[in-house]
N, C-alpha and C positions, 0 to 999 in steps of 0.2 A: 896658552892652550888654544889650538885652532878648532874650527868647527867640526872637522872630521874626528878629532880626538874626543870631543864632547859627544858627538853622535855615537861613537864606539862605546864610550862609557855608559851612556844611557841605554844602548841596545843590550849590553851585557847585564846591567843592573835589573833586578826584579824586586828586591827588598830594600827600601830606602827609609832610613831614620831621618825624620825632620826635627832637628833640635831648634827650639825656640818657636814651636807651634803656637798659634794664636787662634782664639775663638772669635776674633773680630774680623769680619769680612773685608774691611778696608786695608788690612795689613798684608804686605807682600807674602808672608809665610802662609796665610790662609789661601790666597789665590794659587800659589804653587802646590800646596797640599791638595786642593780640589782638582787642579789640572792633572797631577800625577795619579790620583785615584781614578779620574775619568779615563786616563790612558791605560789603566789596568795594572799599575804598579801596586805592590803591597807597601803601604806607608805606615811606619811606626811613629807615632807622635811622642815627642819628648819635651815635656814642660812641667816644672814643679808646680806651676799655677793650675795646670789642667789635670794633674795626676789623678787617676781613678775615674775621670770623667770620660764620656764618649762624645766624639766630635766627628761629624760626617761618617758615622758608623764605625769609627776607629777608637779603641780604648787608648788613652794616654798614660804614659808612665813618667816618673819624675826624672830619671837619669838614663843614660845609655846602658849602664850596668844592669838596670832593671828590665831592659828591652829583651824580649824573648828571641833566641836564635841569633844567627850571624847576619850582619847587615852587608849588603853589597856596596852601599853608599851611605854616607852620613852627610846630609845637606844642612848647613848651619845658618840659622838666622839669629845670630848674636853679634855683639860688638867685638872690636879688636881685643879688648881686655879679657873677654871670656873665651876667645878663640883658642888660645893655647891649652886651656883646661879641657875644652871639648875635643881638641885634637888628641890629647893624651887618652881620653876616654874612648875615642874611636879606635886608636891603636890597640888599646887593651881589649876592646870588643872584637877585634879582628876584622874591622871594616876594610874593604878593598880600596875605597875612594873617599876622600874628604872634599867637600865643596863648600866654599865660603862665599858670601855676598861680595860683589865688586867693592873694592875699597877697604875690605877687612883684611888686615895683615897679621 
């Protein structure tokens, strides 16, 4: 995927589910979550560990199926073993785009 395609996806997306959200500031998912919020995106936090808690003003849910409404993008911070299951959940939720970390296949 080239830079222009990524730019186009991020320009169209307004609601982003962040799967694998963390409450630890040193984790990449925390930095991405904060950046997206600071840029004005609506970020839905998905993490069984954080479900029911509020982080950076956002309520977390356990699964994508529990996330309210349609997601424009699902940004995944999980390992390769979990990626296929998250991809199936994203399809079922009607997400337009799925983004995985570099190296996750």
